[in-house]
BAZA-929963 format. One record per residue: x, y, z of N, C-alpha, C, O, CB in turn; residue in three letters; residue number from 1. Coordinates in nm, 2 decimals. Each point is the difference from the previous one (the first is absolute). Glycine has a CB too. Example, Ala and Ser with C-alpha at 12.3 -4.5 7.8 and 13.67 -1.06 7.14 Angstrom:
ATOM   n.c1   n.c2   n.c3  ca.c1  ca.c2  ca.c3   c.c1   c.c2   c.c3   o.c1   o.c2   o.c3  cb.c1  cb.c2  cb.c3 res   n
ATOM   1.32  -0.57   0.78  -0.09   0.12   0.00   0.09   0.12   0.00   0.10   0.00   0.07  -0.29  -0.12   0.05 ALA   1
ATOM   0.15   0.23  -0.19   0.09   0.11   0.00  -0.08   0.11   0.08   0.05   0.11   0.01   0.07  -0.17  -0.23 SER   2
***
This chain:
ATOM   n.c1   n.c2   n.c3  ca.c1  ca.c2  ca.c3   c.c1   c.c2   c.c3   o.c1   o.c2   o.c3  cb.c1  cb.c2  cb.c3 res   n
ATOM  -0.79   6.39  -0.31  -0.04   0.13  -0.01  -0.14   0.03  -0.04  -0.06  -0.06  -0.09   0.28   0.10   0.03 MET   1
ATOM  -0.27   0.06   0.16  -0.14   0.01  -0.02  -0.02   0.12  -0.10   0.08   0.10   0.00  -0.15  -0.20   0.25 ARG   2
ATOM  -0.05   0.08  -0.34   0.00   0.11  -0.09  -0.14   0.07   0.04  -0.10  -0.06   0.04   0.24  -0.06  -0.24 ARG   3
ATOM  -0.13   0.25   0.18  -0.14   0.07   0.03  -0.08   0.01  -0.14   0.05   0.01  -0.12   0.04   0.14   0.32 SER   4
ATOM  -0.23  -0.17  -0.16  -0.09   0.00  -0.10  -0.07   0.11  -0.01  -0.05   0.04   0.11   0.04  -0.24  -0.08 VAL   5
ATOM  -0.02   0.28  -0.14  -0.06   0.12   0.01  -0.16  -0.03   0.03  -0.06  -0.08  -0.07   0.26   0.19  -0.07 PRO   6
ATOM  -0.25  -0.03   0.23  -0.14  -0.01   0.04  -0.09   0.09  -0.10   0.03   0.11  -0.04   0.04  -0.14   0.30 VAL   7
ATOM  -0.17  -0.06  -0.31  -0.09   0.09  -0.10  -0.06   0.11   0.08  -0.04  -0.03   0.12  -0.01  -0.18  -0.28 ALA   8
ATOM   0.03   0.32   0.11  -0.06   0.12   0.05  -0.17  -0.01  -0.02  -0.04  -0.04  -0.11   0.27   0.17   0.05 ARG   9
ATOM  -0.29  -0.11   0.14  -0.15   0.02  -0.03  -0.04   0.11  -0.06   0.09   0.08  -0.05  -0.12  -0.19   0.22 GLY  10
ATOM  -0.09   0.14  -0.19  -0.04   0.14  -0.05  -0.11   0.06   0.08  -0.09  -0.07   0.05   0.16   0.01  -0.26 THR  11
ATOM  -0.06   0.18   0.22  -0.12   0.09   0.07  -0.04   0.09  -0.09   0.07   0.10  -0.03   0.01  -0.11   0.25 MET  12
ATOM  -0.22  -0.01  -0.26  -0.05   0.09  -0.07  -0.07   0.14   0.09  -0.07  -0.04   0.10   0.05  -0.16  -0.27 GLU  13
ATOM   0.03   0.31   0.14  -0.03   0.11   0.08  -0.11   0.07  -0.08   0.03   0.04  -0.12   0.20  -0.02   0.23 VAL  14
ATOM  -0.34   0.01  -0.04  -0.10   0.08  -0.07   0.00   0.14   0.05   0.06   0.03   0.10  -0.20  -0.23  -0.13 ASP  15
ATOM   0.08   0.29  -0.05   0.00   0.13   0.03  -0.03   0.05   0.17   0.07   0.08   0.06  -0.14  -0.08  -0.31 TRP  16
ATOM  -0.04  -0.06   0.29  -0.03   0.04   0.14   0.12  -0.04   0.09   0.04   0.09   0.07  -0.29  -0.13  -0.11 PRO  17
ATOM   0.31  -0.08   0.03   0.11  -0.03   0.08   0.12   0.09  -0.02   0.06   0.06   0.09  -0.13  -0.29  -0.09 PHE  18
ATOM   0.09   0.25  -0.13   0.11   0.10  -0.02  -0.01   0.13   0.06   0.10   0.06   0.06  -0.08  -0.17  -0.26 PHE  19
ATOM  -0.13   0.16   0.20  -0.04   0.15   0.07   0.03  -0.03   0.14   0.07   0.08   0.06  -0.26   0.01  -0.21 GLY  20
ATOM   0.14  -0.19   0.21   0.04  -0.04   0.14   0.16   0.00   0.02   0.04   0.07   0.09  -0.26  -0.21  -0.08 GLU  21
ATOM   0.28   0.08  -0.08   0.15  -0.03   0.01   0.06   0.16   0.00   0.08   0.04   0.08  -0.08  -0.31  -0.22 ILE  22
ATOM  -0.04   0.34   0.04   0.05   0.14  -0.01  -0.02   0.08   0.12   0.09   0.07   0.04  -0.12  -0.07  -0.28 CYS  23
ATOM  -0.09  -0.01   0.30  -0.04   0.06   0.13   0.10  -0.04   0.10   0.06   0.08   0.07  -0.30  -0.09  -0.13 ARG  24
ATOM   0.25  -0.12   0.07   0.09  -0.07   0.12   0.14   0.06  -0.03   0.06   0.04   0.10  -0.20  -0.28  -0.07 ALA  25
ATOM   0.19   0.25  -0.14   0.14   0.04  -0.04   0.02   0.16   0.05   0.10   0.04   0.06  -0.09  -0.22  -0.27 LEU  26
ATOM  -0.11   0.26   0.18   0.01   0.15   0.04  -0.02  -0.01   0.16   0.07   0.08   0.06  -0.18   0.05  -0.30 ALA  27
ATOM   0.03  -0.20   0.31   0.01  -0.01   0.14   0.13  -0.02   0.06   0.05   0.07   0.09  -0.25  -0.14  -0.12 MET  28
ATOM   0.27  -0.05  -0.03   0.13  -0.04   0.04   0.09   0.11   0.00   0.07   0.03   0.09  -0.11  -0.25  -0.17 ARG  29
ATOM   0.04   0.29  -0.05   0.11   0.10  -0.01  -0.03   0.12   0.10   0.08   0.04   0.08  -0.05  -0.11  -0.34 VAL  30
ATOM  -0.16   0.11   0.25  -0.03   0.11   0.10   0.05  -0.01   0.13   0.04   0.11   0.05  -0.22  -0.08  -0.17 ALA  31
ATOM   0.18  -0.15   0.19   0.04  -0.03   0.13   0.15   0.05   0.02   0.03   0.05   0.10  -0.19  -0.25  -0.10 LYS  32
ATOM   0.26   0.18  -0.11   0.14   0.03   0.03   0.05   0.11  -0.11   0.12   0.04   0.03  -0.09  -0.29   0.07 GLU  33
ATOM  -0.09   0.30  -0.20   0.06   0.09  -0.09  -0.11   0.09  -0.06  -0.11  -0.04  -0.01   0.29  -0.13  -0.03 TYR  34
ATOM  -0.14   0.28   0.01  -0.09   0.11  -0.05   0.09   0.05  -0.14   0.08   0.09  -0.01  -0.18   0.00   0.27 GLU  35
ATOM   0.05  -0.18  -0.36   0.07   0.06  -0.13  -0.06   0.13  -0.05  -0.10   0.05   0.05   0.13  -0.28  -0.12 PRO  36
ATOM   0.05   0.29  -0.02  -0.06   0.13  -0.06  -0.04  -0.04  -0.14  -0.10   0.05  -0.05   0.25   0.12   0.19 GLU  37
ATOM  -0.08  -0.26  -0.20  -0.04  -0.04  -0.13   0.00  -0.16   0.01   0.10  -0.06   0.05   0.00   0.27  -0.17 ILE  38
ATOM  -0.21  -0.27   0.06   0.00  -0.15  -0.02   0.04   0.00  -0.15  -0.05   0.08  -0.08  -0.13  -0.15   0.27 VAL  39
ATOM   0.26  -0.02  -0.22   0.06  -0.03  -0.15  -0.04  -0.14  -0.02   0.04  -0.09   0.07   0.18   0.25  -0.07 LEU  40
ATOM  -0.30  -0.17  -0.10  -0.05  -0.13  -0.05   0.10  -0.04  -0.11   0.06   0.08  -0.07  -0.33  -0.03   0.12 GLY  41
ATOM   0.29  -0.18  -0.04   0.08  -0.06  -0.11  -0.09  -0.06  -0.11  -0.08  -0.10   0.01   0.28   0.05   0.17 VAL  42
ATOM  -0.19   0.12  -0.30  -0.10  -0.03  -0.10   0.05  -0.15  -0.07   0.12  -0.03   0.00  -0.19   0.31  -0.06 ALA  43
ATOM  -0.02  -0.36   0.02  -0.15   0.03   0.00  -0.07  -0.04   0.13  -0.06   0.08   0.06   0.06  -0.11  -0.32 LYS  44
ATOM   0.00  -0.09   0.29  -0.10  -0.04   0.12   0.03   0.06   0.12  -0.10  -0.01   0.08   0.07  -0.19  -0.18 ALA  45
ATOM   0.15   0.26   0.15   0.01   0.07   0.10  -0.07   0.14   0.02  -0.02   0.05   0.11   0.22  -0.17  -0.12 GLY  46
ATOM  -0.23   0.17  -0.10  -0.08   0.13   0.00  -0.13  -0.01   0.07  -0.04   0.09   0.08   0.13  -0.05  -0.30 VAL  47
ATOM  -0.16  -0.15   0.20  -0.12  -0.02   0.06  -0.01   0.00   0.14  -0.07   0.08   0.06   0.02  -0.19  -0.24 ILE  48
ATOM   0.12   0.01   0.25   0.00   0.03   0.15   0.08   0.13   0.04  -0.03   0.05   0.11   0.01  -0.29  -0.08 PRO  49
ATOM   0.11   0.29  -0.11   0.05   0.12   0.04  -0.08   0.11   0.00   0.01   0.08   0.09   0.18  -0.17  -0.17 GLY  50
ATOM  -0.28   0.12  -0.01  -0.10   0.09  -0.02  -0.09   0.00   0.13  -0.02   0.10   0.07   0.04  -0.13  -0.34 VAL  51
ATOM  -0.08  -0.10   0.30  -0.08  -0.02   0.10   0.06   0.04   0.13  -0.06   0.07   0.07  -0.03  -0.24  -0.19 VAL  52
ATOM   0.22   0.12   0.14   0.06   0.04   0.14   0.04   0.14   0.01   0.01   0.05   0.11   0.07  -0.28  -0.09 VAL  53
ATOM  -0.06   0.31  -0.13   0.02   0.13  -0.01  -0.14   0.07   0.03  -0.01   0.09   0.08   0.22  -0.12  -0.25 ALA  54
ATOM  -0.30  -0.01   0.12  -0.14   0.05   0.04  -0.04   0.00   0.14  -0.05   0.10   0.06   0.00  -0.17  -0.27 SER  55
ATOM   0.07  -0.05   0.26  -0.04  -0.02   0.13   0.09   0.07   0.10  -0.05   0.04   0.11  -0.05  -0.26  -0.19 ILE  56
ATOM   0.23   0.24   0.04   0.08   0.07   0.11   0.00   0.15  -0.04   0.07   0.07   0.07   0.09  -0.28  -0.02 MET  57
ATOM  -0.22   0.25  -0.16  -0.03   0.14  -0.03   0.15   0.05  -0.04   0.04   0.10   0.07  -0.26  -0.06   0.08 GLN  58
ATOM   0.29  -0.09  -0.22   0.14   0.06  -0.05   0.01  -0.01  -0.15  -0.06  -0.08  -0.07   0.17   0.01   0.30 CYS  59
ATOM  -0.02   0.14  -0.28   0.03  -0.01  -0.15   0.02  -0.13  -0.06   0.04  -0.10   0.07   0.06   0.31  -0.03 ASP  60
ATOM  -0.11  -0.22  -0.17   0.03  -0.13  -0.07   0.08   0.04  -0.13  -0.01   0.10  -0.07  -0.22  -0.22   0.17 PHE  61
ATOM   0.32   0.01  -0.11   0.09   0.02  -0.13   0.00  -0.13  -0.05  -0.05  -0.09   0.06   0.20   0.28   0.01 ALA  62
ATOM  -0.07  -0.22  -0.19   0.03  -0.14  -0.05   0.11  -0.01  -0.06   0.05   0.10  -0.04  -0.25  -0.14   0.00 SER  63
ATOM   0.26  -0.07   0.03   0.12  -0.02  -0.08  -0.03  -0.15  -0.08  -0.08  -0.07   0.05   0.25   0.21   0.13 MET  64
ATOM  -0.10  -0.16  -0.28  -0.04  -0.12  -0.08   0.13  -0.10   0.00   0.11   0.04  -0.06  -0.29   0.11  -0.08 VAL  65
ATOM   0.17  -0.29   0.20   0.10  -0.08  -0.02  -0.08  -0.13  -0.06  -0.11  -0.03   0.03   0.27   0.13   0.16 VAL  66
ATOM  -0.08  -0.16  -0.28  -0.08  -0.11  -0.07   0.11  -0.12  -0.03   0.12   0.01   0.03  -0.30   0.18  -0.16 THR  67
ATOM   0.13  -0.28   0.08   0.08  -0.12  -0.03  -0.03  -0.04  -0.15  -0.12  -0.02  -0.03   0.12  -0.06   0.30 ARG  68
ATOM   0.09   0.06  -0.37  -0.02  -0.01  -0.12  -0.06  -0.16  -0.05  -0.06  -0.02  -0.10   0.25   0.22   0.09 HIS  69
ATOM  -0.16  -0.28   0.09  -0.04  -0.11   0.02  -0.02  -0.09   0.12   0.07   0.03   0.10   0.01   0.01  -0.29 GLU  70
ATOM  -0.14  -0.13   0.21  -0.03  -0.07   0.13   0.14  -0.06   0.06   0.08  -0.07  -0.07  -0.32   0.00  -0.02 ALA  71
ATOM   0.28   0.10   0.20   0.12  -0.04   0.05   0.12   0.09  -0.01   0.10  -0.01   0.07  -0.20  -0.21  -0.12 GLY  72
ATOM   0.09   0.31  -0.04   0.11   0.11  -0.03   0.01   0.09   0.12  -0.08   0.00   0.09   0.02   0.01  -0.34 ALA  73
ATOM   0.18   0.06   0.26   0.02   0.10   0.10  -0.09   0.13  -0.03  -0.01   0.05  -0.11   0.26  -0.15   0.15 GLN  74
ATOM  -0.30   0.16   0.06  -0.08   0.12  -0.03   0.09   0.12  -0.05   0.11   0.01   0.04  -0.28  -0.08   0.14 PRO  75
ATOM   0.11   0.15  -0.27   0.08   0.11  -0.04  -0.09   0.12   0.02  -0.13   0.00   0.00   0.25  -0.14  -0.18 VAL  76
ATOM  -0.05   0.27   0.20  -0.06   0.11   0.01  -0.06   0.06  -0.13   0.07   0.00  -0.10   0.08   0.02   0.29 LEU  77
ATOM  -0.26   0.03  -0.20  -0.05   0.07  -0.12  -0.03   0.13   0.03   0.04   0.08  -0.08  -0.13  -0.28   0.00 VAL  78
ATOM   0.03   0.25   0.21  -0.01   0.13   0.03   0.03   0.02   0.14  -0.08  -0.06   0.08  -0.06   0.10  -0.26 THR  79
ATOM   0.24   0.03   0.21   0.02   0.03   0.14  -0.08   0.09   0.08  -0.08   0.07  -0.05   0.28  -0.12  -0.01 GLY  80
ATOM  -0.17   0.04   0.19  -0.07   0.10   0.09   0.01   0.15  -0.05   0.09   0.04  -0.07  -0.06  -0.20   0.26 PRO  81
ATOM  -0.13   0.23  -0.13   0.00   0.14  -0.03   0.09   0.07   0.08   0.02  -0.03   0.12  -0.23   0.01  -0.17 PRO  82
ATOM   0.29   0.13   0.00   0.08   0.07   0.09  -0.06   0.05   0.13   0.07   0.04   0.09   0.06   0.01  -0.28 PRO  83
ATOM  -0.25  -0.03   0.19  -0.07   0.07   0.10   0.00  -0.09   0.14  -0.05   0.04   0.10  -0.10   0.07  -0.28 SER  84
ATOM   0.22  -0.22   0.17   0.01  -0.10   0.11   0.12   0.07   0.09   0.01  -0.02   0.12  -0.10  -0.23  -0.27 ILE  85
ATOM   0.18   0.31   0.09   0.14   0.05   0.06  -0.06   0.06   0.15  -0.10   0.08   0.00   0.25   0.00  -0.25 ARG  86
ATOM  -0.09  -0.11   0.36  -0.01   0.05   0.11  -0.13  -0.02   0.08  -0.04   0.07   0.10   0.20   0.07  -0.20 GLY  87
ATOM  -0.23  -0.25   0.05  -0.13  -0.03   0.06  -0.02  -0.13   0.04   0.08  -0.08  -0.04  -0.16   0.24  -0.10 ARG  88
ATOM   0.00  -0.20   0.23  -0.03  -0.14   0.05  -0.08  -0.07  -0.11  -0.12   0.04  -0.03   0.14   0.03   0.28 ARG  89
ATOM   0.04  -0.18  -0.29  -0.08  -0.07  -0.12  -0.02  -0.16   0.05   0.08  -0.07   0.06   0.04   0.23  -0.25 ILE  90
ATOM  -0.25  -0.20   0.14  -0.04  -0.12   0.01   0.01  -0.07  -0.13  -0.08   0.04  -0.08  -0.04   0.02   0.26 LEU  91
ATOM   0.20  -0.17  -0.22  -0.02  -0.06  -0.12  -0.09  -0.12   0.02   0.02  -0.09   0.08   0.22   0.16  -0.16 VAL  92
ATOM  -0.34  -0.07   0.00  -0.12  -0.12   0.00   0.01  -0.09  -0.13   0.02   0.05  -0.12  -0.19   0.12   0.25 VAL  93
ATOM   0.17  -0.29  -0.11  -0.01  -0.08  -0.11  -0.12  -0.10   0.04  -0.05   0.01   0.11   0.32   0.03  -0.19 ASP  94
ATOM  -0.31  -0.14   0.00  -0.13  -0.09   0.03   0.07  -0.11   0.05  -0.05  -0.03   0.11  -0.11   0.11  -0.28 GLU  95
ATOM   0.25  -0.15   0.13   0.06  -0.12   0.06   0.15  -0.01   0.02   0.07   0.08  -0.07  -0.25  -0.17  -0.04 THR  96
ATOM   0.24   0.02   0.18   0.15  -0.01   0.03   0.04  -0.13   0.02  -0.03  -0.06   0.10   0.04   0.26   0.01 CYS  97
ATOM   0.07  -0.26  -0.20   0.05  -0.13   0.02   0.15  -0.01   0.02   0.05  -0.02   0.11  -0.25  -0.06  -0.25 ASP  98
ATOM   0.27   0.11   0.03   0.15   0.01   0.01   0.05   0.14   0.04   0.11   0.02   0.06  -0.11  -0.20  -0.25 THR  99
ATOM  -0.09   0.28   0.17   0.05   0.14   0.06   0.07   0.07  -0.12   0.05   0.12   0.00  -0.02  -0.20   0.26 GLY 100
ATOM  -0.03   0.01  -0.38   0.09   0.07  -0.11  -0.05   0.14  -0.06   0.07   0.09  -0.04  -0.01  -0.33  -0.03 SER 101
ATOM  -0.20   0.24   0.07  -0.07   0.12  -0.04   0.01   0.12   0.09   0.03   0.12  -0.03  -0.19  -0.27  -0.08 THR 102
ATOM   0.13   0.10   0.23   0.02   0.10   0.12   0.14   0.05   0.01   0.03   0.11   0.02  -0.22  -0.21   0.10 LEU 103
ATOM   0.29  -0.01  -0.12   0.14   0.05   0.01   0.03   0.11  -0.10   0.06   0.11   0.04   0.00  -0.34   0.04 LYS 104
ATOM  -0.09   0.21  -0.21   0.03   0.10  -0.10  -0.07   0.13   0.01   0.06   0.11  -0.03  -0.03  -0.30  -0.10 LEU 105
ATOM  -0.17   0.18   0.18  -0.07   0.13   0.02   0.05   0.07   0.11   0.01   0.12  -0.01  -0.21  -0.21  -0.09 ALA 106
ATOM   0.25   0.02   0.21   0.05   0.06   0.11   0.14   0.07  -0.01   0.04   0.10   0.06  -0.18  -0.26   0.04 LEU 107
ATOM   0.21   0.09  -0.21   0.13   0.07  -0.03  -0.01   0.12  -0.07   0.07   0.09   0.01   0.03  -0.29  -0.01 SER 108
ATOM  -0.20   0.20  -0.09  -0.03   0.10  -0.09  -0.06   0.14   0.09   0.03   0.12  -0.03  -0.08  -0.33  -0.18 GLU 109
ATOM  -0.03   0.18   0.31  -0.05   0.10   0.10   0.11   0.07   0.07   0.01   0.12   0.00  -0.22  -0.25   0.04 VAL 110
ATOM   0.30   0.03   0.03   0.10   0.05   0.08   0.10   0.08  -0.09   0.07   0.08   0.06  -0.12  -0.28   0.11 ARG 111
ATOM   0.07   0.19  -0.31   0.09   0.07  -0.06  -0.05   0.14  -0.01   0.08   0.08  -0.03  -0.01  -0.28  -0.08 ALA 112
ATOM  -0.19   0.23   0.14  -0.05   0.15   0.00   0.00   0.06   0.14  -0.05   0.11   0.03  -0.11  -0.16  -0.23 LEU 113
ATOM   0.21  -0.03   0.29   0.03   0.05   0.14  -0.15   0.05   0.07  -0.03   0.12   0.03   0.29  -0.04  -0.12 GLN 114
ATOM  -0.34  -0.17   0.11  -0.13   0.03   0.07   0.05   0.02   0.16   0.11  -0.03   0.03  -0.29  -0.11  -0.21 PRO 115
ATOM   0.09   0.19   0.26   0.04   0.01   0.14  -0.01  -0.13   0.07   0.07  -0.03   0.10  -0.15   0.27  -0.09 ALA 116
ATOM   0.00  -0.32  -0.06  -0.02  -0.14   0.04  -0.08  -0.07  -0.10  -0.09   0.06  -0.06   0.10  -0.02   0.29 GLU 117
ATOM   0.03  -0.17  -0.24  -0.08  -0.10  -0.09  -0.03  -0.13   0.08   0.09  -0.06   0.06   0.02   0.15  -0.29 VAL 118
ATOM  -0.23  -0.12   0.21  -0.04  -0.15   0.05  -0.09  -0.06  -0.11  -0.04   0.07  -0.09   0.05  -0.01   0.34 ARG 119
ATOM  -0.02  -0.20  -0.24  -0.07  -0.07  -0.10  -0.12  -0.07   0.06   0.00  -0.03   0.12   0.21   0.00  -0.25 SER 120
ATOM  -0.31   0.00   0.05  -0.11  -0.07   0.03  -0.06  -0.07  -0.11   0.00   0.06  -0.11  -0.03   0.09   0.28 ALA 121
ATOM  -0.04  -0.28  -0.15  -0.06  -0.06  -0.09  -0.13  -0.08   0.05   0.00  -0.04   0.11   0.21   0.04  -0.21 VAL 122
ATOM  -0.30  -0.01   0.03  -0.13  -0.06   0.03   0.02  -0.16   0.04  -0.06  -0.05   0.09  -0.07   0.22  -0.27 SER 123
ATOM   0.23  -0.24   0.10   0.00  -0.13   0.01   0.16  -0.04   0.01   0.07   0.01  -0.10  -0.30  -0.04  -0.02 PHE 124
ATOM   0.27  -0.03   0.23   0.14  -0.05   0.00  -0.01  -0.15  -0.01  -0.05  -0.08   0.07   0.13   0.28   0.08 LYS 125
ATOM   0.00  -0.24  -0.27  -0.01  -0.15  -0.03   0.13  -0.07  -0.01   0.02  -0.11  -0.05  -0.23   0.15  -0.07 THR 126
ATOM   0.31   0.04   0.18   0.14  -0.07  -0.01   0.08   0.04   0.13  -0.06   0.05   0.10   0.07  -0.04  -0.37 GLY 127
ATOM   0.11  -0.03   0.25   0.09   0.05   0.12   0.04   0.13   0.01   0.05   0.04   0.11   0.03  -0.24  -0.12 GLU 128
ATOM  -0.09   0.29  -0.10   0.03   0.14   0.02  -0.09   0.05   0.10  -0.12  -0.04   0.01   0.20   0.06  -0.24 TYR 129
ATOM  -0.03   0.08   0.31  -0.09   0.06   0.09   0.00   0.14  -0.01   0.09   0.07   0.05  -0.07  -0.25   0.08 ALA 130
ATOM  -0.14   0.23  -0.20  -0.02   0.15   0.00  -0.03   0.06   0.14  -0.01  -0.08   0.09  -0.08   0.05  -0.32 PRO 131
ATOM   0.08   0.16   0.25  -0.01   0.06   0.12  -0.14  -0.04   0.06  -0.02  -0.01   0.12   0.18   0.20  -0.20 ASP 132
ATOM  -0.26  -0.20  -0.01  -0.13  -0.02   0.03  -0.07  -0.10  -0.10   0.04   0.00  -0.12  -0.04   0.24   0.23 PHE 133
ATOM  -0.09  -0.32  -0.06  -0.09  -0.08  -0.09  -0.12  -0.03   0.05   0.00  -0.02   0.13   0.17  -0.07  -0.22 HIS 134
ATOM  -0.27   0.07   0.02  -0.15  -0.03   0.06  -0.01  -0.15   0.01  -0.07  -0.05   0.09  -0.04   0.26  -0.21 ALA 135
ATOM   0.17  -0.28   0.05  -0.05  -0.14  -0.01   0.12  -0.08  -0.04   0.08   0.04  -0.08  -0.32   0.03   0.01 PHE 136
ATOM   0.25  -0.19   0.14   0.12  -0.09  -0.04  -0.04  -0.14  -0.04  -0.08  -0.06   0.07   0.23   0.18   0.09 GLU 137
ATOM  -0.11  -0.16  -0.26  -0.03  -0.14  -0.04   0.09  -0.06  -0.10   0.06   0.08  -0.07  -0.27  -0.03   0.13 THR 138
ATOM   0.22  -0.18  -0.07   0.09  -0.07  -0.08  -0.05  -0.02  -0.14   0.07  -0.03  -0.09   0.01  -0.08   0.29 ASP 139
ATOM  -0.21   0.13  -0.21  -0.07   0.00  -0.12   0.02   0.09  -0.11   0.03   0.12   0.02  -0.19  -0.21   0.11 ASN 140
ATOM   0.15   0.05  -0.25  -0.01   0.09  -0.12  -0.11   0.08   0.00  -0.11  -0.05   0.01   0.22  -0.11  -0.12 PHE 141
ATOM  -0.11   0.29   0.11  -0.11   0.08  -0.01  -0.04   0.04  -0.13   0.07   0.06  -0.08  -0.01   0.00   0.28 ILE 142
ATOM  -0.21  -0.09  -0.22  -0.06   0.05  -0.12  -0.09   0.13   0.04  -0.09  -0.01   0.08   0.09  -0.23  -0.19 ILE 143
ATOM   0.04   0.34   0.05  -0.06   0.14   0.05  -0.12   0.01  -0.10   0.00  -0.05  -0.11   0.23   0.18   0.19 LEU 144
ATOM  -0.34  -0.05  -0.03  -0.12   0.01  -0.08   0.03   0.07  -0.15  -0.08  -0.04  -0.09  -0.04   0.06   0.33 PRO 145
ATOM   0.20   0.06  -0.25   0.02   0.06  -0.14   0.09  -0.11  -0.08   0.02   0.01  -0.12  -0.03   0.25   0.21 TRP 146
ATOM   0.07  -0.37  -0.02   0.05  -0.11  -0.08  -0.10  -0.11  -0.05   0.02  -0.07  -0.10   0.18   0.12   0.22 ASP 147
ATOM  -0.31  -0.06  -0.05  -0.10  -0.09  -0.02  -0.09   0.03  -0.12  -0.03  -0.09  -0.08   0.04   0.05   0.31 ARG 148
ATOM  -0.05   0.16  -0.25  -0.07   0.04  -0.09   0.06   0.12  -0.10   0.02   0.10   0.05  -0.19  -0.18   0.11 GLU 149
ATOM   0.19   0.06  -0.30   0.05   0.08  -0.06  -0.09   0.04  -0.13  -0.11  -0.06  -0.01   0.32  -0.03   0.11 ILE 150
ATOM  -0.18   0.17  -0.18  -0.07   0.03  -0.12   0.08  -0.05  -0.13   0.11   0.04  -0.03  -0.23   0.17   0.16 ILE 151
ATOM   0.05  -0.28  -0.21   0.06  -0.06  -0.12  -0.10   0.03  -0.11  -0.12  -0.01   0.03   0.25  -0.18   0.09 GLN 152
ATOM  -0.10   0.24  -0.23  -0.10   0.04  -0.11  -0.13   0.06   0.05  -0.11  -0.04  -0.04   0.19  -0.15  -0.09 ASN 153
ATOM  -0.07   0.27   0.22  -0.11   0.09   0.06  -0.10  -0.07   0.09  -0.11   0.04   0.03   0.14   0.09  -0.24 GLY 154
ATOM   0.03  -0.25   0.25  -0.09  -0.10   0.08   0.08  -0.01   0.14   0.12  -0.02   0.00  -0.22  -0.13  -0.22 GLU 155
ATOM   0.03   0.15   0.34   0.05  -0.04   0.12   0.01  -0.14   0.01  -0.10  -0.07  -0.01   0.02   0.26   0.10 LEU 156
ATOM   0.19  -0.25  -0.08   0.03  -0.15   0.00   0.09  -0.02   0.13   0.09   0.07   0.05  -0.10  -0.09  -0.32 VAL 157
ATOM  -0.04  -0.12   0.32   0.07  -0.04   0.13   0.14  -0.08  -0.07   0.00  -0.07  -0.10  -0.26   0.03   0.27 ARG 158
ATOM   0.38   0.08  -0.10   0.12  -0.08  -0.02   0.00  -0.11   0.07   0.10  -0.08  -0.01   0.01   0.27  -0.04 ARG 159
***
């Protein structure tokens, strides 16, 4: 009997300039096929690419909050999408997508409000789940700029 051995994932550190280029690439990919009326960022980290994509595409921006209470736990909804998405074309944006559990929850909540259409987009696709749009695909674990440097005791420190 053959056993599968888990392959160790590498890491990819993303700096601010590269992240900006990724957001621009994501907006360009979306614009070729879809014209959202509202970009809906999944807080926290999906708000950053969501705002950039909305700005580049010159459309409205809103957010919703999905979190995990601990690493590996299932995501939970904290704040749902705004009622203003009803009957409109929506693009749900998050920063990374691996298993798709966060996006699946977000999309379910959006669909419950009956938008005209909804599609999903992520900056980094790192797993098997396939959003409608992504800017960059890798097997690596992504370390985003705001995860590298944080403020502790009033000082900017590198994690």
